[in-house]
C-alpha positions in Angstrom: -59.9 -17.5 -66.1 -61.2 -20.7 -67.7 -61.9 -20.1 -71.4 -62.4 -16.4 -70.8 -64.7 -16.5 -67.7 -63.0 -14.4 -65.1 -65.0 -15.9 -62.2 -63.8 -19.4 -62.8 -61.2 -20.8 -60.4 -59.7 -23.9 -58.8 -58.5 -24.0 -55.1 -56.8 -27.0 -53.7 -56.1 -27.0 -49.9 -54.2 -29.7 -48.2 -53.4 -30.4 -44.5 -50.8 -33.1 -44.0 -50.0 -35.2 -41.0 -46.4 -36.4 -41.3 -44.4 -38.8 -39.2 -40.8 -40.0 -39.4 -39.0 -42.7 -37.5 -35.4 -44.0 -37.8 -35.0 -47.7 -37.7 -31.3 -47.3 -38.2 -29.1 -44.2 -38.0 -29.1 -44.1 -41.8 -32.6 -45.5 -42.6 -35.8 -43.5 -42.0 -39.4 -44.6 -42.4 -42.0 -41.9 -43.3 -45.8 -41.7 -43.5 -48.0 -38.9 -44.8 -51.7 -38.6 -44.3 -53.3 -35.8 -46.3 -56.7 -34.1 -45.6 -57.9 -32.3 -48.7 -60.5 -29.7 -49.6 -60.9 -29.1 -53.3 -63.0 -26.3 -54.6 -63.8 -25.6 -58.2 -66.0 -23.0 -59.8 -66.9 -23.0 -63.5 -69.7 -21.0 -65.0 -70.9 -19.9 -61.6 -71.2 -23.5 -60.4 -69.1 -24.2 -57.3 -68.2 -27.6 -56.0 -66.3 -28.4 -52.8 -65.2 -31.9 -51.9 -63.2 -32.7 -48.8 -61.9 -35.7 -46.9 -58.9 -37.9 -46.3 -56.6 -38.2 -49.3 -54.2 -40.9 -50.5 -51.7 -42.0 -47.8 -48.0 -42.1 -48.7 -45.6 -44.5 -47.2 -41.9 -44.2 -48.0 -38.4 -44.9 -46.8 -35.1 -43.1 -47.2 -31.4 -44.1 -46.9 -28.9 -41.4 -45.7 -26.2 -42.2 -48.2 -24.2 -39.2 -47.0 -24.7 -38.3 -43.3 -23.2 -35.0 -42.3 -20.1 -35.4 -44.5 -17.8 -32.3 -44.5 -15.7 -31.4 -47.5 -13.8 -28.1 -47.6 -15.9 -26.8 -44.8 -19.2 -27.7 -46.5 -21.5 -29.9 -44.5 -23.4 -32.3 -46.9 -26.2 -34.8 -46.6 -27.7 -37.0 -49.3 -30.9 -39.0 -48.8 -32.2 -41.4 -51.5 -35.5 -43.2 -51.1 -38.8 -44.4 -52.6 -42.3 -45.3 -51.6 -45.9 -45.9 -52.5 -49.1 -43.9 -52.6 -52.1 -45.9 -51.5 -55.7 -45.4 -52.8 -57.2 -44.5 -49.5 -59.0 -41.3 -50.7 -62.6 -41.1 -52.1 -62.5 -41.1 -55.9 -66.1 -41.9 -56.9 -68.2 -39.1 -55.4 -71.3 -38.0 -57.4 -73.5 -35.0 -57.7 -77.2 -34.9 -56.9 -78.0 -36.3 -60.4 -75.8 -39.3 -59.8 -73.0 -38.1 -62.2 -69.5 -38.8 -60.9 -67.3 -35.7 -60.4 -64.1 -35.5 -62.5 -61.0 -37.1 -61.1 -59.2 -33.9 -60.2 -62.2 -32.8 -58.1 -62.0 -35.9 -55.9 -59.9 -36.2 -52.7 -58.4 -39.5 -53.9 -57.2 -41.0 -57.2 -58.1 -44.6 -56.7 -54.7 -45.7 -58.1 -51.6 -47.2 -56.6 -48.6 -45.0 -57.5 -44.9 -45.5 -56.9 -42.2 -42.8 -56.5 -38.5 -42.3 -56.0 -36.8 -39.2 -54.5 -33.5 -37.6 -53.8 -32.8 -35.0 -51.1 -29.5 -33.2 -51.0 -28.6 -30.6 -48.3 -25.4 -28.6 -48.2 -24.4 -25.8 -45.8 -21.4 -23.6 -45.3 -21.3 -21.7 -42.0 -24.7 -20.0 -41.9 -25.7 -20.3 -45.6 -27.4 -23.5 -46.8 -29.0 -25.1 -49.9 -31.4 -28.0 -50.2 -32.7 -29.8 -53.3 -35.5 -32.3 -53.3 -36.5 -33.9 -56.5 -38.9 -36.8 -57.2 -40.3 -38.9 -60.0 -43.7 -40.6 -59.8 -45.0 -43.7 -61.7 -48.8 -43.2 -61.7 -51.2 -46.1 -62.0 -54.9 -46.4 -63.1 -58.1 -46.6 -61.0 -61.2 -48.7 -61.4 -62.5 -46.3 -64.1 -59.2 -46.6 -66.1 -58.4 -43.0 -65.2 -54.9 -41.8 -64.1 -52.3 -39.2 -64.4 -49.3 -39.3 -66.6 -46.0 -39.9 -64.8 -44.9 -36.7 -63.1 -41.8 -35.0 -61.6 -41.5 -32.3 -59.0 -38.4 -30.4 -57.7 -38.1 -28.1 -54.7 -35.0 -26.0 -54.2 -34.4 -23.9 -51.1 -31.6 -21.4 -50.4 -31.6 -20.5 -46.7 -29.7 -18.5 -44.1 -29.4 -19.6 -40.4 -29.8 -17.0 -37.7 -28.9 -18.4 -34.3 -30.5 -16.1 -31.7 -29.7 -18.2 -28.6 -29.7 -21.8 -27.4 -33.5 -22.0 -27.8 -34.3 -19.9 -30.8 -33.3 -20.2 -34.5 -34.7 -18.4 -37.5 -34.1 -19.4 -41.1 -35.2 -17.0 -43.9 -35.1 -18.5 -47.4 -35.8 -18.2 -51.1 -37.7 -21.2 -52.5 -38.3 -22.5 -56.0 -40.9 -25.2 -56.9 -41.3 -26.9 -60.3 -43.7 -29.6 -61.3 -44.4 -31.3 -64.6 -46.9 -33.8 -65.9 -48.7 -34.3 -69.3 -52.0 -34.5 -67.4 -54.9 -36.9 -67.1 -55.1 -40.3 -68.9 -57.9 -42.6 -69.8 -57.0 -46.2 -70.7 -53.4 -45.0 -70.8 -54.1 -42.3 -73.4 -53.7 -38.6 -72.7 -57.0 -36.7 -72.5 -55.4 -33.2 -72.8 -56.7 -32.2 -69.4 -54.8 -30.8 -66.4 -51.3 -30.7 -67.9 -48.8 -29.0 -65.6 -45.6 -27.3 -66.4 -45.2 -24.7 -63.7 -42.4 -23.0 -61.8 -43.1 -21.0 -58.6 -40.7 -18.8 -56.7 -41.1 -17.0 -53.3 -39.9 -16.4 -49.8 -39.9 -18.7 -46.8 -39.4 -18.4 -43.1 -38.7 -21.2 -40.6 -38.8 -20.4 -36.8 -37.5 -23.0 -34.3 -37.9 -23.0 -30.6 -36.1 -25.9 -29.0 -37.8 -29.0 -30.7 -40.8 -27.0 -32.1 -40.8 -25.6 -35.6 -43.0 -23.2 -37.5 -42.6 -23.2 -41.3 -44.1 -20.6 -43.6 -43.7 -19.9 -47.3 -45.4 -18.2 -50.2 -44.7 -19.1 -53.9 -45.8 -17.3 -56.9 -45.7 -18.3 -60.6 -42.7 -17.3 -62.7 -43.4 -19.7 -65.5 -46.5 -21.6 -66.6 -47.2 -23.3 -69.8 -50.4 -22.2 -71.5 -53.5 -24.4 -71.0 -57.3 -23.7 -71.0 -57.4 -23.9 -67.2 -57.1 -21.0 -64.8 -53.6 -19.5 -64.4 -52.0 -20.4 -61.1 -52.2 -17.7 -58.5 -49.5 -19.5 -56.4 -49.5 -21.4 -53.2 -49.2 -20.8 -49.5 -47.6 -23.3 -47.1 -47.9 -23.3 -43.3 -46.3 -26.1 -41.3 -45.9 -27.1 -37.6 -43.3 -29.7 -36.6 -42.0 -31.3 -33.4 -38.7 -33.3 -33.3 -38.3 -36.0 -30.7 -34.8 -36.9 -29.4 -34.5 -40.4 -30.7 -31.6 -42.3 -29.0 -32.3 -46.0 -29.9 -32.9 -47.8 -33.2 -34.5 -51.1 -34.1 -31.4 -51.9 -36.2 -28.0 -50.9 -34.9 -26.6 -49.5 -31.7 -27.5 -46.5 -29.6 -27.2 -43.1 -31.3 -23.7 -41.6 -31.1 
């Protein structure tokens, strides 16, 4: 609840359209287009804003590409990118008052981020770690978010049913941290995040088609005056194309 009101809540729903293309066997280009629906209710007043969010464009280099050491398959991807201010960040209510930044579907700022993705597997058991650090800018109203970090860890087990079907159950941990909103580079004390969530996941693959499901629930959350996180649910659908040629380099081996 928010300051003792049990009916207050915040719900942030995101649908992402992702694309990946290899211009070289070690270099991948990525694009992410989010569609957001943000709902907040405080003191019985509910607000829902929806629309296209801020588009992310990023590239990664496969520093390690299926390297095997002592029977352990390893892969390391290092990359970075930019978040563009394509989402709406100046919507107003009926009285002409602009909604707070965290209600909006966009931030209005250009942000830069770097990331590292490490994957290791031994026989049927695997582990992946994805961590990122984001340098957040300011929008037209001098609003922004403090620089943030996020880490996602995934311990999974591969179950090979046949040549077409594979199932990967997993245990997942997600952690995010930021000091919250800023105004003219000064912290406002709003929307700090220092949260860890843990839960199960299940990936189902049929040929090139994948269905990804997970549920994560809070195991640690720093105290703030905002509603305690109830967790998050993730549902994904993917399709992998068999790429055989690259813009740079020779035909796939």
